[in-house]
Structure formats: C-alpha cells, structure tokens
TITIMAR-892526 format. One record per residue (C-alpha): residue in three letters; x, y, z. Coordinates in nm, 4 decimals. Layout:
<rs>
> r, x, y, z
> ALA, X, Y, Z
...
</rs>
This chain:
<rs>
> r, x, y, z
> MET, -2.6036, 0.6920, -4.1036
> CYS, -2.2967, 0.7236, -3.8826
> GLU, -2.3536, 0.7439, -3.5140
> GLN, -2.2800, 1.0678, -3.3411
> TYR, -2.0316, 1.0635, -3.0559
> LEU, -1.9499, 1.3371, -2.8085
> ASP, -1.5918, 1.4388, -2.8492
> LEU, -1.3742, 1.3908, -2.5371
> PRO, -1.2293, 1.7061, -2.3830
> ILE, -0.8608, 1.7568, -2.4378
> THR, -0.6788, 1.7482, -2.1044
> PRO, -0.4247, 2.0275, -2.0573
> VAL, -0.0683, 1.9314, -2.1089
> ASP, 0.1052, 1.8296, -1.7854
> THR, 0.2806, 2.1460, -1.6608
> ALA, 0.6157, 1.9989, -1.5731
> PHE, 0.6458, 1.7878, -1.8819
> GLY, 0.5274, 2.0716, -2.1013
> LEU, 0.7950, 2.3002, -1.9608
> MET, 1.0615, 2.0334, -2.0021
> ALA, 0.9689, 2.0094, -2.3701
> GLU, 0.9829, 2.3857, -2.4069
> TYR, 1.3238, 2.3841, -2.2385
> ASP, 1.4582, 2.1080, -2.4683
> ALA, 1.3480, 2.3203, -2.7711
> ASP, 1.5043, 2.6382, -2.6345
> PRO, 1.8318, 2.7097, -2.8246
> HIS, 1.9608, 2.9757, -2.5797
> PRO, 2.3097, 2.8890, -2.4689
> SER, 2.2595, 2.9976, -2.1093
> LYS, 1.9305, 2.8226, -2.0493
> VAL, 1.8820, 2.6591, -1.7062
> SER, 1.6295, 2.3890, -1.6093
> LEU, 1.5075, 2.3907, -1.2542
> ILE, 1.2114, 2.1769, -1.3396
> ALA, 1.2591, 1.8024, -1.3247
> GLY, 1.2779, 1.5992, -1.0068
> ALA, 1.5879, 1.4195, -1.1190
> TYR, 1.9449, 1.4490, -0.9723
> ARG, 2.2159, 1.6104, -1.1959
> ASP, 2.5878, 1.6333, -1.1346
> GLU, 2.7971, 1.9427, -1.1318
> ASN, 2.8121, 1.9421, -1.5099
> GLY, 2.4286, 1.9296, -1.5297
> SER, 2.4389, 1.5714, -1.6600
> PRO, 2.2474, 1.2650, -1.5298
> TRP, 2.4514, 1.0754, -1.2726
> VAL, 2.4684, 0.7017, -1.2541
> LEU, 2.5528, 0.6131, -0.8950
> PRO, 2.8780, 0.4235, -0.8616
> SER, 2.6978, 0.1566, -0.6599
> VAL, 2.4540, 0.1131, -0.9446
> GLN, 2.7384, 0.0927, -1.1966
> GLU, 2.9029, -0.1828, -0.9939
> ALA, 2.5765, -0.3709, -0.9401
> LYS, 2.5121, -0.3658, -1.3185
> ALA, 2.8650, -0.4947, -1.3814
> ARG, 2.8041, -0.7861, -1.1521
> LEU, 2.4694, -0.8766, -1.3078
> LYS, 2.5472, -1.1520, -1.5619
> ASP, 2.1927, -1.2665, -1.5635
> ASP, 2.0258, -1.2651, -1.9058
> ASN, 1.6900, -1.3684, -1.7607
> HIS, 1.4110, -1.1704, -1.9134
> GLU, 1.1344, -1.3907, -1.7854
> TYR, 0.8358, -1.2527, -1.5920
> LEU, 0.8618, -1.1925, -1.2239
> GLY, 0.5751, -1.3187, -1.0110
> ILE, 0.2757, -1.0958, -0.9682
> ALA, 0.4086, -0.9716, -0.6268
> GLY, 0.7582, -0.9152, -0.7697
> SER, 1.0918, -1.0418, -0.6508
> PRO, 1.0552, -1.1875, -0.2937
> ALA, 1.4197, -1.0984, -0.2156
> PHE, 1.3670, -0.7383, -0.3375
> VAL, 1.0423, -0.6982, -0.1429
> ASN, 1.2074, -0.8232, 0.1740
> LEU, 1.5039, -0.5888, 0.1340
> ALA, 1.2649, -0.2940, 0.0641
> LEU, 1.0785, -0.3835, 0.3799
> LEU, 1.3928, -0.3840, 0.5860
> LEU, 1.5037, -0.0536, 0.4328
> THR, 1.1743, 0.1099, 0.5276
> PHE, 1.1140, -0.0282, 0.8733
> GLY, 1.4566, -0.1422, 0.9958
> SER, 1.5416, -0.4940, 1.1162
> LYS, 1.4040, -0.4567, 1.4702
> LEU, 1.0604, -0.3264, 1.3613
> THR, 1.0430, -0.5604, 1.0666
> THR, 1.0807, -0.8558, 1.3010
> LYS, 0.8216, -0.7094, 1.5328
> LEU, 0.5720, -0.6625, 1.2490
> ASN, 0.6283, -1.0241, 1.1534
> LYS, 0.2844, -1.1260, 0.9994
> ASN, 0.1185, -0.7944, 1.0327
> ILE, 0.2282, -0.6676, 0.6916
> ALA, 0.1533, -0.7302, 0.3174
> SER, 0.4205, -0.6110, 0.0690
> ILE, 0.4464, -0.6308, -0.3040
> GLN, 0.6728, -0.4826, -0.5720
> THR, 0.5142, -0.2053, -0.7779
> VAL, 0.5720, 0.0054, -1.0857
> SER, 0.7709, 0.2728, -0.8989
> GLY, 0.6142, 0.5146, -0.6413
> THR, 0.3405, 0.6292, -0.8749
> GLY, 0.2218, 0.2762, -0.9181
> ALA, 0.2472, 0.2192, -0.5397
> ASN, 0.0360, 0.5259, -0.4699
> HIS, -0.2175, 0.4253, -0.7310
> MET, -0.2501, 0.0650, -0.6027
> VAL, -0.2858, 0.1944, -0.2478
> ALA, -0.5636, 0.4353, -0.3546
> VAL, -0.7569, 0.1711, -0.5350
> PHE, -0.7147, -0.0794, -0.2540
> LEU, -0.8260, 0.1582, 0.0182
> ALA, -1.1147, 0.3043, -0.1793
> ARG, -1.2464, -0.0437, -0.2279
> HIS, -1.1835, -0.2015, 0.1072
> LEU, -1.1548, 0.0843, 0.3690
> ARG, -1.4168, 0.3004, 0.1967
> PRO, -1.3112, 0.6251, 0.3562
> ALA, -1.5548, 0.9207, 0.3521
> ARG, -1.2658, 1.1436, 0.2364
> VAL, -0.8965, 1.1444, 0.1531
> PHE, -0.7059, 1.4361, 0.2974
> ILE, -0.4239, 1.5647, 0.0770
> PRO, -0.1730, 1.8280, 0.1631
> GLU, -0.1881, 2.1617, -0.0056
> PRO, 0.0556, 2.1926, -0.1777
> THR, 0.1771, 1.8447, -0.2626
> TRP, 0.3060, 1.6340, -0.5453
> ILE, 0.0479, 1.6924, -0.8148
> ASN, -0.0091, 1.3227, -0.8876
> HIS, -0.1620, 1.2671, -0.5394
> GLN, -0.4651, 1.4600, -0.6603
> THR, -0.4756, 1.2896, -1.0013
> ILE, -0.4433, 0.9403, -0.8581
> TRP, -0.7091, 0.9773, -0.5929
> ALA, -0.9423, 1.1632, -0.8283
> GLN, -0.9762, 0.8289, -1.0173
> THR, -1.1176, 0.6414, -0.7133
> GLY, -1.4390, 0.8291, -0.6478
> VAL, -1.3319, 0.9077, -0.2915
> PRO, -1.4056, 1.2769, -0.2189
> LEU, -1.0825, 1.4827, -0.1968
> GLU, -1.0184, 1.7382, 0.0756
> ASP, -0.7076, 1.9614, 0.0820
> TYR, -0.5543, 2.0312, 0.4222
> PRO, -0.3191, 2.3243, 0.4771
> TYR, 0.0468, 2.2262, 0.4799
> TYR, 0.2551, 2.5291, 0.3954
> GLU, 0.2395, 2.8857, 0.5373
> PRO, 0.3970, 3.1133, 0.2719
> GLN, 0.4568, 3.4131, 0.5049
> SER, 0.6699, 3.2214, 0.7491
> ARG, 0.7780, 2.9678, 0.4864
> SER, 0.7154, 2.6881, 0.7294
> VAL, 0.4647, 2.4077, 0.7960
> ASP, 0.1171, 2.5308, 0.8760
> LEU, 0.0794, 2.2908, 1.1599
> ASP, -0.2094, 2.4751, 1.3259
> GLY, -0.4047, 2.4885, 1.0014
> MET, -0.3302, 2.1256, 0.9297
> LEU, -0.4441, 2.0004, 1.2752
> SER, -0.7424, 2.2299, 1.2835
> LEU, -0.8824, 2.1100, 0.9568
> LEU, -0.8295, 1.7464, 1.0316
> GLU, -0.9784, 1.7888, 1.3780
> ASP, -1.2909, 1.9455, 1.2387
> LYS, -1.3511, 1.7388, 0.9266
> ALA, -1.1721, 1.3988, 0.9452
> GLU, -1.3741, 1.0916, 1.0505
> ALA, -1.2696, 0.7435, 1.1554
> ASN, -1.1216, 0.5435, 0.8659
> ASP, -1.0559, 0.8576, 0.6551
> VAL, -0.7230, 0.8604, 0.4685
> VAL, -0.4481, 1.1133, 0.5242
> ILE, -0.1623, 1.1464, 0.2758
> LEU, 0.1800, 1.2372, 0.4380
> GLN, 0.5177, 1.2681, 0.2834
> ALA, 0.7856, 1.0968, 0.4898
> CYS, 1.0693, 1.3416, 0.4169
> ALA, 1.1974, 1.6021, 0.1720
> HIS, 0.8418, 1.7326, 0.1026
> ASN, 0.7620, 1.7861, -0.2581
> PRO, 0.7260, 2.0750, -0.3631
> THR, 0.8096, 2.2874, -0.0538
> GLY, 1.1264, 2.1298, 0.0852
> VAL, 0.9820, 2.1919, 0.4309
> ASP, 0.9407, 1.8968, 0.6678
> LEU, 0.7679, 1.8616, 1.0109
> SER, 0.9958, 1.8471, 1.3118
> ARG, 0.9758, 1.5395, 1.5329
> SER, 0.7730, 1.7273, 1.7977
> GLN, 0.5334, 1.8389, 1.5160
> TRP, 0.5031, 1.4782, 1.3934
> ALA, 0.4093, 1.3747, 1.7523
> GLN, 0.1150, 1.6162, 1.7395
> VAL, -0.0016, 1.4744, 1.4096
> MET, 0.0369, 1.1163, 1.5406
> GLU, -0.1798, 1.1992, 1.8460
> LEU, -0.4633, 1.3298, 1.6297
> VAL, -0.4372, 1.0340, 1.3860
> LEU, -0.4451, 0.7862, 1.6756
> ARG, -0.7349, 0.9584, 1.8547
> LYS, -0.9474, 1.0000, 1.5413
> LYS, -0.8642, 0.6538, 1.4053
> LEU, -0.7360, 0.7840, 1.0719
> TYR, -0.5552, 0.5784, 0.8099
> VAL, -0.2098, 0.7132, 0.7138
> VAL, -0.0527, 0.6697, 0.3684
> PHE, 0.3168, 0.7611, 0.3755
> ASP, 0.4581, 0.8531, 0.0418
> SER, 0.8314, 0.7663, 0.0743
> ALA, 1.0064, 0.8905, -0.2330
> TYR, 1.3280, 1.0324, -0.0929
> GLN, 1.4571, 0.7946, 0.1694
> GLY, 1.8253, 0.8615, 0.2146
> PHE, 1.8116, 1.1377, -0.0501
> ALA, 1.7074, 1.4020, 0.1987
> THR, 1.9677, 1.3824, 0.4737
> GLY, 2.1956, 1.1238, 0.3261
> ASP, 2.1012, 0.8764, 0.5956
> PRO, 1.8189, 0.6240, 0.5099
> ASP, 1.7439, 0.5563, 0.8772
> THR, 1.7035, 0.9247, 0.9643
> ASP, 1.4715, 0.9687, 0.6614
> ALA, 1.2630, 0.6744, 0.7609
> TRP, 1.2183, 0.7816, 1.1273
> VAL, 0.8601, 0.9102, 1.0978
> ILE, 0.7375, 0.5903, 0.9351
> ARG, 0.8891, 0.3781, 1.2062
> TYR, 0.7604, 0.6180, 1.4800
> PHE, 0.4041, 0.6087, 1.3524
> THR, 0.4147, 0.2291, 1.3106
> GLU, 0.5391, 0.1729, 1.6628
> GLU, 0.2852, 0.4152, 1.8152
> LEU, -0.0152, 0.3191, 1.6146
> LEU, 0.0254, -0.0555, 1.5983
> PHE, 0.2173, -0.1538, 1.9050
> ASP, 0.2172, 0.1124, 2.1711
> SER, -0.1486, 0.1782, 2.1800
> ASP, -0.4658, -0.0072, 2.2630
> SER, -0.6631, 0.2095, 2.0164
> GLU, -0.8270, 0.0393, 1.7226
> CYS, -0.6049, 0.1929, 1.4515
> PRO, -0.7207, 0.0943, 1.0988
> GLY, -0.3579, 0.0531, 0.9943
> LEU, -0.1107, 0.2417, 0.7764
> CYS, 0.0657, 0.2014, 0.4384
> VAL, 0.3871, 0.3060, 0.2745
> ALA, 0.4235, 0.3800, -0.0954
> GLN, 0.7933, 0.3382, -0.1683
> SER, 0.9981, 0.4644, -0.4658
> PHE, 1.3573, 0.3901, -0.5586
> SER, 1.3783, 0.6444, -0.8411
> LYS, 1.5552, 0.9190, -0.6551
> ASN, 1.7714, 0.7459, -0.3953
> PHE, 1.9085, 0.4899, -0.6526
> GLY, 1.8908, 0.7202, -0.9599
> LEU, 1.6746, 0.4521, -1.1297
> TYR, 1.4124, 0.6980, -1.2728
> GLY, 1.3347, 0.5042, -1.5887
> GLU, 1.3454, 0.1568, -1.4318
> ARG, 1.0261, 0.2123, -1.2258
> VAL, 1.1181, 0.0390, -0.9027
> GLY, 0.8857, 0.0627, -0.6081
> ALA, 0.6972, -0.1226, -0.3376
> ILE, 0.3803, -0.1145, -0.1178
> HIS, 0.3964, -0.2093, 0.2501
> LEU, 0.0481, -0.2422, 0.3923
> VAL, 0.0501, -0.2673, 0.7747
> VAL, -0.2635, -0.4101, 0.9156
> PRO, -0.3881, -0.3980, 1.2754
> ARG, -0.2973, -0.6792, 1.5109
> HIS, -0.6432, -0.8326, 1.5078
> LEU, -0.6455, -0.8705, 1.1269
> SER, -0.4547, -1.1091, 0.8986
> PRO, -0.2611, -0.9639, 0.6037
> GLN, -0.3166, -1.2695, 0.3894
> GLY, -0.6390, -1.1365, 0.2486
> ALA, -0.4806, -0.7933, 0.1866
> LEU, -0.1832, -0.9491, 0.0041
> SER, -0.4209, -1.1554, -0.2044
> GLU, -0.6218, -0.8490, -0.3026
> LEU, -0.2985, -0.6506, -0.3813
> LYS, -0.1913, -0.9307, -0.6155
> THR, -0.5344, -0.9374, -0.7778
> LEU, -0.5164, -0.5628, -0.8406
> ALA, -0.1620, -0.5920, -0.9717
> ARG, -0.2643, -0.8714, -1.2090
> ALA, -0.5387, -0.6643, -1.3564
> GLU, -0.3244, -0.3520, -1.3706
> TYR, 0.0080, -0.4633, -1.5117
> SER, 0.0448, -0.8371, -1.4359
> ASN, 0.4115, -0.8296, -1.3412
> PRO, 0.6483, -0.5526, -1.2213
> PRO, 0.9791, -0.4721, -1.4055
> ARG, 1.2676, -0.7033, -1.3293
> PHE, 1.5947, -0.5225, -1.4158
> GLY, 1.5725, -0.2205, -1.1758
> ALA, 1.4583, -0.4452, -0.8956
> ARG, 1.7637, -0.6692, -0.9530
> ILE, 1.9910, -0.3674, -0.9228
> VAL, 1.8455, -0.2570, -0.5917
> GLU, 1.8415, -0.6138, -0.4683
> THR, 2.2083, -0.6588, -0.5606
> ILE, 2.3098, -0.3473, -0.3757
> LEU, 2.1047, -0.3913, -0.0602
> ALA, 2.2013, -0.7579, -0.0251
> ASN, 2.5782, -0.6886, -0.0412
> ASP, 2.7462, -0.5158, 0.2456
> GLU, 3.0176, -0.3622, 0.0281
> LEU, 2.7723, -0.2291, -0.2316
> LYS, 2.5397, -0.1034, 0.0376
> ARG, 2.8198, 0.0940, 0.1997
> GLN, 2.8960, 0.2506, -0.1416
> TRP, 2.5283, 0.3342, -0.1976
> LYS, 2.5206, 0.5162, 0.1300
> ARG, 2.8318, 0.7097, 0.0284
> ASP, 2.6448, 0.7890, -0.3007
> LEU, 2.3514, 0.9279, -0.0990
> VAL, 2.5884, 1.1565, 0.0875
> THR, 2.7344, 1.2694, -0.2426
> MET, 2.3915, 1.3677, -0.3811
> SER, 2.2511, 1.5207, -0.0659
> SER, 2.5650, 1.7114, 0.0076
> ARG, 2.5835, 1.8677, -0.3353
> ILE, 2.2258, 1.9778, -0.3083
> LYS, 2.2922, 2.1341, 0.0313
> ALA, 2.5998, 2.3058, -0.1093
> MET, 2.3965, 2.4506, -0.3999
> ARG, 2.1378, 2.5796, -0.1537
> ARG, 2.4113, 2.7659, 0.0348
> ILE, 2.5685, 2.9055, -0.2812
> LEU, 2.2353, 3.0302, -0.4240
> CYS, 2.1353, 3.1861, -0.0898
> LYS, 2.4730, 3.3533, -0.0566
> GLN, 2.4663, 3.4856, -0.4177
> LEU, 2.1145, 3.6362, -0.3619
> GLU, 2.2221, 3.8003, -0.0384
> GLU, 2.5539, 3.9337, -0.1683
> GLN, 2.3655, 4.0838, -0.4668
> ASN, 2.1286, 4.2567, -0.2249
> THR, 1.8256, 4.0896, -0.3799
> PRO, 1.5133, 4.2188, -0.1963
> GLY, 1.3690, 3.9871, 0.0614
> ASP, 1.4891, 3.7179, 0.3002
> TRP, 1.6355, 3.4202, 0.1261
> SER, 1.7416, 3.2099, 0.4234
> HIS, 1.4591, 2.9606, 0.3407
> ILE, 1.6526, 2.8439, 0.0316
> GLU, 1.9191, 2.7004, 0.2645
> SER, 1.6922, 2.5812, 0.5457
> GLN, 1.4652, 2.3764, 0.3185
> ILE, 1.5607, 2.0111, 0.2499
> GLY, 1.5692, 1.7729, -0.0351
> MET, 1.5467, 1.8139, -0.4066
> PHE, 1.3043, 2.1044, -0.4218
> SER, 1.2746, 2.4618, -0.2964
> TYR, 0.9619, 2.6668, -0.2678
> THR, 1.1367, 2.9880, -0.3678
> GLY, 0.8556, 3.2344, -0.3031
> LEU, 0.8653, 3.3605, -0.6621
> SER, 0.5253, 3.4451, -0.7975
> ALA, 0.3857, 3.2940, -1.1306
> MET, 0.4585, 3.6386, -1.2961
> MET, 0.8205, 3.6314, -1.1814
> VAL, 0.8564, 3.2702, -1.2969
> ALA, 0.7258, 3.3675, -1.6401
> ARG, 0.9719, 3.6522, -1.6657
> LEU, 1.2647, 3.4328, -1.5647
> ARG, 1.1656, 3.1975, -1.8524
> THR, 1.1007, 3.4574, -2.1236
> GLN, 1.3774, 3.6995, -2.0374
> PHE, 1.6510, 3.4725, -1.8944
> HIS, 1.5609, 3.1263, -2.0170
> ILE, 1.5445, 2.9942, -1.6640
> TYR, 1.2735, 2.7350, -1.6268
> LEU, 1.0843, 2.6404, -1.3048
> LEU, 0.7225, 2.5568, -1.2198
> PRO, 0.4667, 2.8435, -1.2044
> SER, 0.4289, 2.7739, -0.8321
> GLY, 0.7832, 2.8924, -0.7767
> ARG, 0.9060, 2.5364, -0.7077
> ALA, 1.2678, 2.4942, -0.8205
> SER, 1.4663, 2.1775, -0.8553
> ILE, 1.7953, 2.2546, -0.6805
> CYS, 1.9577, 1.9766, -0.8752
> GLY, 1.9643, 2.1945, -1.1785
> LEU, 2.2000, 2.4358, -1.0174
> ASN, 2.5789, 2.4252, -1.0311
> VAL, 2.8739, 2.6619, -0.9703
> GLY, 2.8570, 2.7576, -1.3406
> ASN, 2.5022, 2.8829, -1.3420
> ALA, 2.4160, 2.9831, -0.9827
> ASP, 2.5382, 3.3401, -1.0250
> TYR, 2.3379, 3.3743, -1.3480
> VAL, 2.0249, 3.2410, -1.1781
> ALA, 2.0748, 3.4750, -0.8764
> SER, 2.1345, 3.7746, -1.0948
> ALA, 1.8173, 3.6995, -1.2971
> ILE, 1.6102, 3.6661, -0.9789
> LYS, 1.7458, 3.9970, -0.8507
> GLN, 1.6573, 4.1720, -1.1754
> VAL, 1.3068, 4.0261, -1.1811
> PHE, 1.2527, 4.1326, -0.8232
> GLY, 1.3842, 4.4787, -0.9086
> GLU, 1.1192, 4.5133, -1.1759
> VAL, 0.8350, 4.4578, -0.9379
> ILE, 0.9542, 4.6297, -0.6237
> GLY, 0.6671, 4.7879, -0.4387
> SER, 0.4067, 4.5684, -0.6126
> HIS, 0.2021, 4.2889, -0.4675
> GLU, 0.4185, 4.0329, -0.6622
> ILE, 0.6813, 4.0341, -0.3882
> ALA, 0.5768, 3.7454, -0.1599
</rs>
C-alpha cells in the first residue's frame, strides 16, 4: 500500500514576475511596462554602462575557478570603501566582518539567518511598505515580524511620527530594525537628515540593531557618497561617538542597480560589531553559513566591479554613468508630472517629481492599476508602484493620458486617493 502524503499548498505566483510574464505575452503595440526594478534607456532597452563595457573589454582572464568562500578579497575591500568611505573604513579597522554574497537578496538572507541565530531578537521591525522580499526572507527565520509605519499616503511623505511611536512602544534591546539607505523601494520617499537623526537617537537609546539595505548607492542622487551618508552617520554615532552599548549594525549591499549587473548577482555583507567584541568569530560564522548556502559567490560580476573601482579612469566613468541614469529618471519624473498637470488630471501630482530613485508610489488604487492594464496595456504593481525607468519621451504622454482617463472614470468615488 502506498503511503499517503499531504499535498503541499501552491504558493501564489510572485506578483511582479507574474505581471512581467503577462506583459511579455501581451501583443499590444503600445504596451508599457512600469514593473521591473531595472534601468532602461530612452529606447526602452537594457543599458550596459560604458564603464562596464570597458571593464569587460579589459578582462582577459579566462579563470573560471571557484572564489574563496568569502569571495574576492579585493572586491570585498573595495565594496567596504564604497560603503563607508576611506576615513571611516580606516577608523573601523578590525571592528568589521565583510564577505561577498549572492547579490543584495543573498546579503539580506545571510544577515537574517546570522542575526536570528546569534543576536536572537524578540522581533524584527520591517517598514510598511517595503521591498516585498524583506518579509519573505525574515519569515524563514522564525523571528516574529512586526510592521512599522513608513509612508503616510495623504501627505505622500514619511510617517515619522508613526514610525517612532511604534518603535518606542514595542521595540526592545537587541531587536532588529530594517532601514533602506536611500531611494526607498517602493515609495521613492526618503527620510531627511534631521529625520534620520531622530531615528538614530531612538535606536541608540533603545539599543536596537540596524540592518541597512543598500541597493541604490549612487543610483538615487548620482553621487555614491551622498547616498551612503546615513550609513556612515549611524556608524559614527552608534559605534564611535557614544558610550552606549550598541549591539552593532549591518549593511546588505547590492551592485545590481548601480552597475547594471542584475543577472551577475554581485553583493556584500558588512557586519559592524561593537568595540568590545572581535569580528573574527562573526566572519567565521558568516563563512560557515555561506559554505552551507552556496559555497562560493559568483566570480565574473565581482571582477567587473573590482576592475572599475580599482581604476581611477574607470571609476570616474562609472560616476558619469550614475549621473546619466539618475538624471534620466529625474527628467522622466518631471515630464510625467508636467504631462499630468497640463492635461488637468485630477489631483496633485507634484509627488511624482519630488520622489527619488527608481520607483514612484503614484497614489493609483488597485482598481485604477487594473484598468490601466486591461484598457491601456500599461503595467504596474497593484500597490500603484511604478518603475520610472519604463518611461521615455515616446510613451510618457500615452501614460499620462491613460491615467487621466482612468481618474475621470472614478471622479467622486473613494478610489481617488
């Protein structure tokens, strides 16, 4: 007799990837994808950064051997410098453990497993809304998840009062708080420096452990140092400018967006430990986790990043590439906002231009998003998050006109947010 097994439940298709598949199958000639978090040029095509093209041309190495478990030492050191800057990196000295990872997703996952096992937080606090994988990754660890308010839809700004109030009431020492360093996904709304100071004060006073997800350094403003400011600020305040027993902080770093290396899966973890602890044990444990998880990180993408960051000429070109990408996104924000206003679309659309980075929280409801897809073949997430990279001068007017028509169909209803 055959044994009887309970069937496993079928997990719903990932929303973003499901929509991308639907878009790819859509034959409509005017279809527009505002889904994926991947940069596109003015023609709607993937863009290989000139610095990356040159780095690949210079790579004559046919070495396909394994990297070490911790990855390329040269890459890891350059990633560390990019995150913390030379002055702070020197100051950190032996207070940090860093390894190469399988992109930012792998970095976030490794951090979650490491902290769940060794910090043993009572809760992890995750912004609402946030990158959907934060929830998925931490749900695997057994650490209870708690959302904290991040976005206030009426003012289309950071809900700082709600965020601080919830953390004040519920967070305990050694609890983990997930923060995005810049270009917040999905809202495009970042904290100001004065707001970051208030968050830092609470984190310091309550002895919380901060995990910075750094997926867009240089991609947000065009300046890597500006986009890393909050990480460096927190590190200085929590580790060096205070006598408080801070449990430390961690950075999960991705090179997918700022180098256009989406499929190469290039990332790093930087685990900053308090002054009274040694990072050797942390580094050993990270390597043990990596060995069990994937053994060795990918070589090729890391070699590209390493080649660029180690060469002054290529690094200058890379910084120009960052300006190219961030400037085009800012320009498309201006164009879409102007088109919506000139067409007298109901509502205030200034937030489209004031938000930053790859994504915009448009304020469109799920019903409006569905109508844009079925009537106009314009695809974005049900939350109203739009990838501005999918816009260009050839389709911005079409998108604006479609949004106006959808709004016109629901004037006076609760659907207008």
